[in-house]
Phi, psi and omega in degrees: 000319181297314181295318179299319179294319178297321178298317179295319181295313181294325178296317179296321180293317180295321178297315177301314182297310183297316180298320183280328185259320186255341178047059178290156180298320178205147177067218180249152174289165181302320181295318180287327175298316178297315180298316180295317178298319179295315180298318179296320178297318179297319178296318179298326184261011182301127183291342181266349176055226183290349180266010184289155170261188175292154184300327181294335179260002184284139178285344181247115179264102186271354178280143171297151182306319181293320179288326178296317177302316182295317182290327176296318178299317178299313182296320179296322180285310189278332184309303180297327181287334179298328179299331180270315186278316181227069187300320182294315178297320180295317180293318177300317180297317178297318179294320178296326180292337179275350182275146171279150177294135178268132180260000000 
């Protein structure tokens, strides 16, 4: 359930970012589609599984440096906007970020 919720949250953030920055005619631009697929793959393979914290608080950074830069840019742009567009998802994400990873 935790991984599925994280996937939905990151998808909403990437969509907000792409719509605001790249303005595709429909859906996501190719770069954002690639980033979202990569983020979902990383979530599926997370070594902490359902006990994970948010990626920013994780002791293991599984993103390649270039993709990490891109997702940080997306989060910086979309994070504040999520409170308006998807308030429940944003609050859950903030609460999850305050939790320590359970081992």
